[in-house]
C-alpha positions in Angstrom: 0.6 -5.3 -18.7 3.0 -8.2 -18.2 2.3 -8.9 -14.1 -0.4 -7.9 -11.4 0.4 -7.9 -7.9 -1.1 -6.4 -4.7 2.3 -5.2 -2.9 0.7 -4.5 0.0 -0.6 -8.7 1.1 1.9 -10.6 -1.6 0.3 -13.8 -1.8 0.0 -14.3 -5.8 1.3 -12.8 -8.9 -1.1 -12.6 -12.5 1.6 -13.3 -14.7 0.7 -13.3 -18.9 1.6 -16.7 -20.8 1.4 -18.6 -23.9 -2.6 -20.1 -23.7 -1.2 -24.0 -24.3 1.7 -23.4 -21.7 -0.7 -21.6 -19.0 -2.8 -25.0 -18.9 0.4 -27.4 -19.0 1.8 -24.9 -15.6 -1.8 -25.4 -14.0 -1.7 -28.9 -14.1 1.6 -29.4 -12.8 1.5 -27.0 -10.1 -0.9 -26.5 -7.0 0.2 -23.1 -6.3 -0.8 -21.6 -10.8 -4.1 -21.1 -11.0 -6.2 -19.4 -13.8 -5.5 -15.2 -13.6 -7.6 -14.0 -11.0 -9.7 -11.8 -12.4 -8.3 -11.6 -15.5 -8.7 -13.5 -19.3 -8.4 -17.1 -17.7 -7.1 -18.1 -21.4 -4.0 -15.8 -21.5 -3.1 -15.1 -17.3 -2.2 -17.6 -14.5 -2.1 -16.3 -11.0 0.8 -17.8 -9.0 1.0 -18.1 -5.6 3.7 -17.1 -3.5 5.5 -19.8 -0.5 3.6 -23.0 -2.4 4.8 -25.9 -4.8 6.0 -23.1 -7.4 10.0 -22.3 -6.6 11.0 -19.1 -6.7 13.6 -19.6 -9.8 10.2 -20.8 -11.3 8.3 -17.5 -10.5 11.6 -15.7 -12.1 11.2 -17.4 -14.9 7.7 -17.2 -15.3 7.9 -13.2 -14.9 10.6 -12.8 -17.8 8.3 -15.2 -20.6 5.4 -12.8 -19.3 7.3 -9.3 -19.5 8.8 -11.1 -23.3 5.4 -12.0 -24.4 4.4 -8.5 -24.1 7.6 -6.7 -25.3 7.3 -9.4 -28.5 3.9 -7.7 -29.0 4.7 -4.3 -29.2 5.0 -2.3 -32.1 8.5 -1.8 -33.7 8.5 2.3 -32.3 7.9 1.2 -29.3 10.4 -1.7 -28.9 12.9 0.9 -30.2 11.5 3.6 -27.2 12.0 0.5 -24.6 15.3 0.0 -25.6 16.4 3.6 -25.3 
């Protein structure tokens, strides 16, 4: 899982992040907080309609996805590429 979101009330999205980058993002943006109901070390809650631009949200989604894919086994990565 690389993202967790309530599709009915799109207030925020939980995204996986490198722990150091997660802290940096929280310090820089008011709209990025420790992951709601998630591991606060690895997850951030990114709130929409805040000081976080849409462009950054898309970048963080990509980063989260790539982080998860990089941790997959070789076999799962091959299946994903199909």
